N, C-alpha and C positions, 0 to 999 in steps of 0.2 A: 515419915513418908509412909502411906498406907501400902499393904501388900496387895500387889496386883491380882485379881480375880478374874479367872475365865471359867467357862462353863462348858461342858462337852458330854456327850452320851456315855462315852467310856473312855478311860485314861488306862493305857497299858504300860505298864513298867517292864522295859527290857524289850530289844527288838530282835533277839535271836529267833529260830524258827518256831516257836510256840507262840511268841508275841506278835511276830509279823503273819502268822497264820490265822491268828484271832482277829488281828487288825484288820485284815483283807477280809475274812467272812462277815465282820459286822459293818464294816463301811460299806460291802457290797449292798446291804440293806438300806442305804442311805443315812446310817447313823453318823454324828459327828464323834472321830476317834483321834485321840492323841497318843502317841507314842514317845515316852521318854527313854532315851537310851543314854548310857554313862561313855560309852565310846564313839569312834567316828568308824563309818564302814567304808571300804573294806576293813575286817581286823581279823586276826588269827583266833581259833578255836579249834578244840579237839573235836571227835565223835565224827568219823568221816565216812562210816559204811553206814548206807541206809537198808530198808526194807521196801518190798514192793508194795506195799500198802500206802506208804508215804508218797512214792512217786506217782502211781497209778490210783490212788484213792485221794487222799487229802490234796496233793497238790493239783490233780485234776479240777478238784473243786474249787480252788481258788485261782485257776486259769495260768499256771505257770508251766503246764508241760511242754510246750514248745520251746520256751526260753532255756529250760533244764536240757532239752535234747540239743539245742544249739550251742551250750556251753561246751560239749565235747568231754563230758566226763566219762570215766571208765565204766564200761558195762559190767554189771556183778550178775553172775547166773546163779549164784549160789554161795557156798562156803566150804572151804576144804579145813579138814582137821587132823591132828596127829593127836588122838585124845581117846581114852578109854582103854579096853585090853589088847586093841590090836596095835602091833608095832607100826603098822604101815598107815599113812595118810590114807583118809577115806572124805568122800564128797557128798553133799547133798545138793540138790537143784531145786530152783524155783519152780521147774516144770514138773509133771508127773513123771516124764521119761523124755531123754533127748529127741525122741520122735514126734511127740506132741507138746512142743515147746510154742507157747500161745504169745501174742504181742505183747504181754503184760509179765511174762516169765524172767524178769529182771529187775536190779534196782541199779544204783549209782554208787562208784566210791567218789566222793566230792571233796574237793579242796574247799573248806567250810567258809574261807572268807569269799569266796565266788559265789557259794550256794546260799549263804545267808543274805547277801547283797541282792541277790536275785528277787527272794522272798520279801525282803524289806521294801525295795524298790516297786515290786508287784503292790504291796499293800499302799504304798503312796499313789500309785495308778489307780488304784481302787477308790481313792478319797481320802486315805488317812494322813495325817500331818504327824511328821518326825522331827524331834528335836534332838540333836546329838549333844555329846558332852554335857548332860544334865544329869545331878545326883538327887535322887529322892532320898528324902531323911525321914519322911514319916507319913502316916495316912491322917485324914481329917475325920473326926468323929462328930456326929449329931445325933442326939437321942439314941444312942446305942447302935447306930448305922454308920458304915464308912461312907463319906460323901465326896473325896477328893484326896489329894496328896499335897505335901509341901516339897519343892524341890529348888535347887540351886542351879543356876546356870555358868556359862564362862564368866559373865560378870561377876559372879560370888553373890549376887543379891537374892534373897528369898522370892519364891514365887508360889502362887496356890492355883490349882488346876481342880475345878469341881466336876463330879460326874454322877451318872445314875450309879454307875459300876466302876469298881477299880479292879484291875487285873494284873498280879504279880506274875509276871512271866522273866523275872531277873536271875533265876539258876539259884545253884546251891549258896552262893554267897549273897543271896538276897539280904537287905537290911530292914525289911518290913514284914517278911514271913511270920514273925511270931504275934502281930497285930491281930492275925485270924482267930486267936486262941489256941488251946491245944499246947502239944509238945512235939518235939522232932524225936522219933524213936530210931537209934541207930541199930543195924544189924552186926552181931558179933561174927557171924559166918561169912559174911562179905566184905569185911574189914581190911581193905588191901592198900597198896602203894603202887604206883605205876612210875616208871623211869623210860623215857621215850624221845626220839629223835627221827631225822629224816635222811635218806640215803640216795644218792643217784647211781644207776646203773646195777641194780639188784636182779636176781633172776626172776622169771615168771614161771607160774604153773603151766603145765602143758594146754594148749587150746582143746576144747572150747572154754575153758575154766582158767584162763590166763588172767581175768580180772577178779578173781575170787579173793576174798580174804583169806588168810592161810593162819589159822589157830593152831597154836604147838604147846602142849603140855611138856615139862621138863620138871626137874628135879625141886627147883625153888619156886615154882609157879607156872606161868605161861606167858608166850609171847604173842602177838598180833603183828602181821605183815600185811599191809594193806597198800596195793598198787594204786597211786594216785593218777599215775600217768604212766606211759610206755617206759619211763625212765625213773620216775620219783616213788619212794617208797616211804609209807609211815612204819616206823618200827617200834614196838613198846613192849617192855617186859612188866609183868603184874606180879607181885611177890607179898606175903602176909606182913601185916603190920609189925608182928614180932621179928621178920627179918629186914627190919629198916636199914640196918648197918650195910646191906647190900646195894641200896640207892642213896647213900649218904656219902660225902667226902667229894672226891674230884667225878663229877659227872661223866667225863668222858672215860674214864677208868674204869668206873661202876659199870656203865652199860657196855662196854667191851668184855669185861669179866662175866656179865649174865649171857653174853652172846656166846662167849667161849663154853658155857655150860651147856647150850643147846645144840646139838651137832647140825640139826636141821637148817637153823636158821643161819648158823655160821656158814653153812654150805651156800646158802642162797645170798649171802652177802660177801662171797670171798672175791668177787670182783665189783666190788662198790666202794664208793666212798662216801663220808658222810658229808652232807650239807653244813656249811659254816658261816652262810651269809644270808641274809633276808629275814623273811618271817619263820622260815624253816631252820634258821641258822643255830638255833640253840636247843640243848639237850634239857628237856623239862621234867619235872618230878610233880606228880599229883597224887593227893588222897582219893581213891575210890571206895568211899565209904558209902555203903548204901543204908538210906534210911526211908521213913515215911512220917508223914505229920498226921498226927492223929484226928485233926479235920482240915478240910479242904477247902471249907468257906464259912463266911457269915454274912449277914445282910450287908449287900453292896462292895463285898470283897471275896475275891476268888484267887486260889493258888493254882498255877498249871505248871507242867514241865518239872524241872529240878526244884522249884521251890515247893513243890507239894511232896516230891518222892522221886529217889533215884536207886536203881538196882544196877549190879555188876555190869559191865559193858560187853561180856564175852560174845553176846548174840545181838551185837548191834541195835539195841531197844532203846536207846537215849532219845534220838530223835523222832522214833516212832512215838515214844510215851509224851514228848513235848507237842507234837503236831496232834495227835489224837486226842490228847487232854483239850487243847487249844480249839477243836473243833466239836467237842462234847460242851465246853464252856461257852462258845459261840452260839451254840443251840439254844442253852440256858438263857443267854443274854437276849438274844434275837427274838425268843417266844416270850420272854417277859415283857419286853419292850413293846411288843405287838399285841400284847394281852391275851395271847393265845393258852398259856397258862399261868400259873401263880409262881412268883419267885420261888418261895420253898420247895414247892414239887419241882421245878425245873432244875434247881440246884441239887436237890436230893437226889434227882435221876444223874447228873451229873457226877457228883461224887461215888455213888454205887458203881457206877459202870468204871470210872477212872480206878476205883479201888480193886474191882474184880481185874481189870488189865493188868495191873501192878502186880497183884496177887497171882495172877497165871505166869507172868514172867518171873517172879521171885520163885515160886515153886519149880517152874521148869528148869530154871537155873541152879537151883539147889539138886534137883535130880541128876543134871548134867555134871556137877562136879562130883557128886557121890559116884557117879559111875567109872570115873577114872581109876585106875589101880597102878599105886607106887607105894609099895608098904614101905620102903626105906626113907620116904619124904615126909619131912615134917609138915610141909605144905599140904600133901594130898592126904595125909593120915588126919589133918584136923580139919579136911572138907569133906567130912562125913557126917550124914544126918544123924548118926547114932552119937556122934560127939558135939552136936549142938546144944547149947545149953537150954535148959528148962525155960528160962526167960525168952531165948530166942524164940523158941517155938510157941510160946503163950503169945508174943506179940504178933505172930502170924495169925494164930487164932482171932485175935482181937481185929487185924486188920481186916479179915474177910468175913467177921461175924456180920449176919444179917445180909451179906451180899447175894448169894444164892444158895439155898440149901441144897439144891440139887447136885450143884458143882463142888461146894465146899461143906460137907457134912461132919463139921469137926467139935468134938465136945470139949477136947484140951490138949495140952501139949503132946502127951503119949498118944492119941489119935492120930495127930498132926505126923509124927514121926513115922509110925506104922503107914500111913499114905504115902508120905514121902519116900520111904523105902521101895514100897511097892511100884510106885512110878520110876524110880530110879532102875530096878530090875527090869521093868517093861520097857524103859528106854534102851537100855544096855542091849537086851535083847533083839530090838527093832535094829540098832547101829550093827549089831553083829550080822544081821540078814541083810542088811543094805550094803554092808561091805563086800559080803560075798556075791551080791548080785552083778554079774559082768556087763549087764547090757544097761546098767544105769538108771533103772526103774526106782523111783522114789516111793512106791507104795508101800513096803515094807516100813518106813518111817511113820506111816500115818497108824501103824498099829500102837503107837505110844499115846496114850490119851494126852499126856504132858505136850506132846507136839501139836495134837489137833487144838487143844485148848488154846495155846500160844498163836496158832493161825487163824482162829475162828473170826475174830471180830475184825481184824485186818482186812480178811477176806470179804467180810459183809460190807466194809465201809468201800471197799474197791469196786464190789459188784453195784452199790448204789451209785458210786460216781458215774460208771459206765452205763448202766441200764437205766435209771430213774425209775419212773412209775411202771416201766416194763418188769423190774425185778418183783413187783407185786407189792401190796400192802405189809408194813412191818408189823411184827409181834413183839409185845413186851418183853424186855430181857428179865425181868424180874415181876413176881405176882402184884398186880395193881400199880406197875410201873407205866411209863409214858413210852411211845413210839415215835418213831423219826418220820418226817414228812418224806413224800415221794423224792424231793430234791436234796433230802439229807442234811438239809440247813436249820431245821425247826424240831423242836418236840410238840407231839399232838397228843391230847389224850386218847387211849385205846378205845376202839369202839367196842360196845358192849356185844 
């Protein structure tokens, strides 16, 4: 019996935030989009703390702002940390100061089962087709170009879907990412393990920051404490791979022992009970291994989100990188399909911008880890730039090579180490000044170039989503590069 053949403009593998965002943005242009998702929604997923650029930038562009507001997610005004040289927790805010808070100075803490379904339902409302419980096994190639995928459905039969472009948004467990070519390069610096569960009745930070994520460094690593509702809290411990024994064996005993190691988290959970039923009823373990692929696209095929790269989750960058890369890739696809720019030019722009954003967060997080002081801790002694292997820093230099000479003027591993130590010291000084400011003024934080770089592109996406052409014409991010259209949905050649 012949294998069924179907034709689409774009096939998206994976229906998470990245896949759903890209599907919506491409379908909005009238293109035929098929999303192949291996599970059924709603389904459990980790990665619950979001950033404003996702909510007020990308989500505004795809039209889900009202649906998210109606979902009742916890408002997150910033982040609170027990981290660095100061023994007391310190807080950063998404607003410049409590007196100058704008309508976009917040993000959400989300239950991903609800958030992801909102985004995928939105893609369907924009015209995308979604097929659940489908397993993509391979891509289809013709004359060196990817032209579709083979997949099986619930019936077990093999199907073929052909398309002008295939997008791998299936995460770190992708079965097809290797078909883009290149290799996946893992970070030794960020090779960690996480153990996490959910609790009812945990304490909250004082208002107005009761919805903040609380991140607490302790001897063996660090904890996240995310308020998902007035009573439900996501709690996880991150330890080095070399301390795997701390997350092995009985999960309940292991998580309890780690909580006992961290007095602040133990205090916040003193009146709480662990959830033991439903989607949050089990204690889960996960490898938080940071990595990047050496190439993000080839003709007809592109990797977005965790299929392309993943970096340590301490600053809630996962959904940001997924939706941001989806926006970049959708611009490339829409522009190529519309004949505005060539495919190679469009996807070269995609890859350069995505590498820059990943590199910025990677450098930001290395600086953030480096500034914490705990000389008696193996975990924190290893989280020093000066202890990073030569190969690790060389990989970073290769990652950002050619991205932007003005931002990453790096010759070799040694120049990368010097740069990151300087950024770490600058970051630590900014945090000290921030912690000493009793008015809650965020200005000291922006003295850190690592912070400014990490916020730059997200702020630009947010501004473009709100202001459109009133923001004024875009300028190239890189010499000879492309610019975004006024609506932020296409690439255009820069005007001479």
